[in-house]
MIVEX-166075 format. One record per residue (C-alpha): x, y, z; residue number from 1. Coordinates in steps of 0.02 Angstrom, whole numbers, plus 32768, in hexadecimal, padded with zeros to 4 digits. Example, Ala and Ser with C-alpha at 12.3 -4.5 7.8 and 13.67 -1.06 7.14 Angstrom:
// residues 2
<pake><east>8267</east><north>7F1F</north><up>8186</up><resi>1</resi></pake>
<pake><east>82AC</east><north>7FCB</north><up>8165</up><resi>2</resi></pake>
END
This chain:
// residues 89
<pake><east>4BEC</east><north>CA53</north><up>8950</up><resi>1</resi></pake>
<pake><east>4B4D</east><north>C9F7</north><up>895D</up><resi>2</resi></pake>
<pake><east>4B37</east><north>CA1C</north><up>8A04</up><resi>3</resi></pake>
<pake><east>4B19</east><north>CAE1</north><up>89D6</up><resi>4</resi></pake>
<pake><east>4A97</east><north>CAA0</north><up>8961</up><resi>5</resi></pake>
<pake><east>4A31</east><north>CA33</north><up>89DD</up><resi>6</resi></pake>
<pake><east>4A21</east><north>CABE</north><up>8A54</up><resi>7</resi></pake>
<pake><east>49B7</east><north>CB2C</north><up>89DC</up><resi>8</resi></pake>
<pake><east>4963</east><north>CA9A</north><up>89AC</up><resi>9</resi></pake>
<pake><east>4930</east><north>CA6B</north><up>8A60</up><resi>10</resi></pake>
<pake><east>4901</east><north>CB1F</north><up>8AA3</up><resi>11</resi></pake>
<pake><east>4880</east><north>CB0F</north><up>8A04</up><resi>12</resi></pake>
<pake><east>4839</east><north>CA77</north><up>8A48</up><resi>13</resi></pake>
<pake><east>4828</east><north>CAB4</north><up>8AE5</up><resi>14</resi></pake>
<pake><east>47DB</east><north>CB4F</north><up>8ABA</up><resi>15</resi></pake>
<pake><east>476C</east><north>CAF3</north><up>8A43</up><resi>16</resi></pake>
<pake><east>4723</east><north>CA6C</north><up>8AC4</up><resi>17</resi></pake>
<pake><east>4703</east><north>CAFF</north><up>8B42</up><resi>18</resi></pake>
<pake><east>46AC</east><north>CB57</north><up>8AD2</up><resi>19</resi></pake>
<pake><east>463A</east><north>CAD5</north><up>8AA0</up><resi>20</resi></pake>
<pake><east>461F</east><north>CAA3</north><up>8B5D</up><resi>21</resi></pake>
<pake><east>45E7</east><north>CB5F</north><up>8B6B</up><resi>22</resi></pake>
<pake><east>4561</east><north>CB4B</north><up>8AE0</up><resi>23</resi></pake>
<pake><east>4527</east><north>CAB4</north><up>8B45</up><resi>24</resi></pake>
<pake><east>44F5</east><north>CB10</north><up>8BCC</up><resi>25</resi></pake>
<pake><east>44AE</east><north>CBAA</north><up>8B76</up><resi>26</resi></pake>
<pake><east>4447</east><north>CB3C</north><up>8B13</up><resi>27</resi></pake>
<pake><east>43F6</east><north>CAE7</north><up>8BA6</up><resi>28</resi></pake>
<pake><east>43D8</east><north>CB93</north><up>8BEB</up><resi>29</resi></pake>
<pake><east>4385</east><north>CBDD</north><up>8B51</up><resi>30</resi></pake>
<pake><east>4339</east><north>CB3C</north><up>8B1F</up><resi>31</resi></pake>
<pake><east>428E</east><north>CB71</north><up>8B74</up><resi>32</resi></pake>
<pake><east>4276</east><north>CC0B</north><up>8B3C</up><resi>33</resi></pake>
<pake><east>42C2</east><north>CBEB</north><up>8A74</up><resi>34</resi></pake>
<pake><east>4238</east><north>CB4F</north><up>8A6A</up><resi>35</resi></pake>
<pake><east>41A7</east><north>CBC5</north><up>8A7D</up><resi>36</resi></pake>
<pake><east>41DF</east><north>CC2E</north><up>89D7</up><resi>37</resi></pake>
<pake><east>41F3</east><north>CB8C</north><up>895E</up><resi>38</resi></pake>
<pake><east>414F</east><north>CB95</north><up>88FC</up><resi>39</resi></pake>
<pake><east>40CE</east><north>CB12</north><up>88FD</up><resi>40</resi></pake>
<pake><east>40F9</east><north>CADA</north><up>8850</up><resi>41</resi></pake>
<pake><east>419F</east><north>CABE</north><up>8879</up><resi>42</resi></pake>
<pake><east>4185</east><north>CA3F</north><up>8906</up><resi>43</resi></pake>
<pake><east>416B</east><north>CAD3</north><up>8999</up><resi>44</resi></pake>
<pake><east>40D4</east><north>CAEA</north><up>8A11</up><resi>45</resi></pake>
<pake><east>4015</east><north>CAD6</north><up>89C5</up><resi>46</resi></pake>
<pake><east>3FB1</east><north>CB80</north><up>89DF</up><resi>47</resi></pake>
<pake><east>3F3A</east><north>CB27</north><up>8A5A</up><resi>48</resi></pake>
<pake><east>3FD9</east><north>CAF5</north><up>8AD4</up><resi>49</resi></pake>
<pake><east>3FC7</east><north>CB2E</north><up>8B83</up><resi>50</resi></pake>
<pake><east>4039</east><north>CBB6</north><up>8BC5</up><resi>51</resi></pake>
<pake><east>40CB</east><north>CB6F</north><up>8C21</up><resi>52</resi></pake>
<pake><east>40BE</east><north>CB59</north><up>8CE6</up><resi>53</resi></pake>
<pake><east>40FC</east><north>CBF5</north><up>8D4D</up><resi>54</resi></pake>
<pake><east>40C2</east><north>CC75</north><up>8CCE</up><resi>55</resi></pake>
<pake><east>402F</east><north>CCE9</north><up>8CE7</up><resi>56</resi></pake>
<pake><east>3FD6</east><north>CCAC</north><up>8C6E</up><resi>57</resi></pake>
<pake><east>3FDA</east><north>CC00</north><up>8C9C</up><resi>58</resi></pake>
<pake><east>3F7F</east><north>CC2C</north><up>8D45</up><resi>59</resi></pake>
<pake><east>3EFA</east><north>CC76</north><up>8CE9</up><resi>60</resi></pake>
<pake><east>3EEC</east><north>CBD8</north><up>8C80</up><resi>61</resi></pake>
<pake><east>3ED8</east><north>CB5F</north><up>8D11</up><resi>62</resi></pake>
<pake><east>3E57</east><north>CBDB</north><up>8D69</up><resi>63</resi></pake>
<pake><east>3DF8</east><north>CBC5</north><up>8CB1</up><resi>64</resi></pake>
<pake><east>3E09</east><north>CB20</north><up>8CBA</up><resi>65</resi></pake>
<pake><east>3DDA</east><north>CAFE</north><up>8D6D</up><resi>66</resi></pake>
<pake><east>3D36</east><north>CB57</north><up>8D47</up><resi>67</resi></pake>
<pake><east>3D1F</east><north>CAFE</north><up>8C9E</up><resi>68</resi></pake>
<pake><east>3D21</east><north>CA5D</north><up>8D0F</up><resi>69</resi></pake>
<pake><east>3CA8</east><north>CA9B</north><up>8D8E</up><resi>70</resi></pake>
<pake><east>3C32</east><north>CAE7</north><up>8D1F</up><resi>71</resi></pake>
<pake><east>3C3B</east><north>CA33</north><up>8CC2</up><resi>72</resi></pake>
<pake><east>3C2B</east><north>C9DA</north><up>8D59</up><resi>73</resi></pake>
<pake><east>3B84</east><north>CA30</north><up>8D89</up><resi>74</resi></pake>
<pake><east>3B39</east><north>CA19</north><up>8CEC</up><resi>75</resi></pake>
<pake><east>3B5D</east><north>C94A</north><up>8CCD</up><resi>76</resi></pake>
<pake><east>3AF5</east><north>C8B9</north><up>8CE9</up><resi>77</resi></pake>
<pake><east>3ADE</east><north>C878</north><up>8D92</up><resi>78</resi></pake>
<pake><east>3B2C</east><north>C7BE</north><up>8D78</up><resi>79</resi></pake>
<pake><east>3AA8</east><north>C77D</north><up>8DF3</up><resi>80</resi></pake>
<pake><east>3A1A</east><north>C79D</north><up>8D97</up><resi>81</resi></pake>
<pake><east>3A54</east><north>C78E</north><up>8CEB</up><resi>82</resi></pake>
<pake><east>3A19</east><north>C6F7</north><up>8C86</up><resi>83</resi></pake>
<pake><east>3AB8</east><north>C69D</north><up>8C6C</up><resi>84</resi></pake>
<pake><east>3AC5</east><north>C696</north><up>8D2B</up><resi>85</resi></pake>
<pake><east>3A54</east><north>C5FA</north><up>8D56</up><resi>86</resi></pake>
<pake><east>3ABF</east><north>C59B</north><up>8CBE</up><resi>87</resi></pake>
<pake><east>3B42</east><north>C568</north><up>8D23</up><resi>88</resi></pake>
<pake><east>3B54</east><north>C4B6</north><up>8D53</up><resi>89</resi></pake>
END
């Protein structure tokens, strides 16, 4: 009789372990999308976080960033003519 009680317990153990393995693979697949849904107050992404790479919003974000860097580079001070350039010993 003890063997008859071990078989259902073994079947339950195998089913539970395989279901836990399935949850692990589903979680890694869905983690990227689900992380964006967590509010900032609960530890999610802040409102000013850049978009994820590969999305259309990311390409537009990178173009805006490059344009801002180029315009900042044109209006910046020239290091060769600044007053602190002669202070190097």
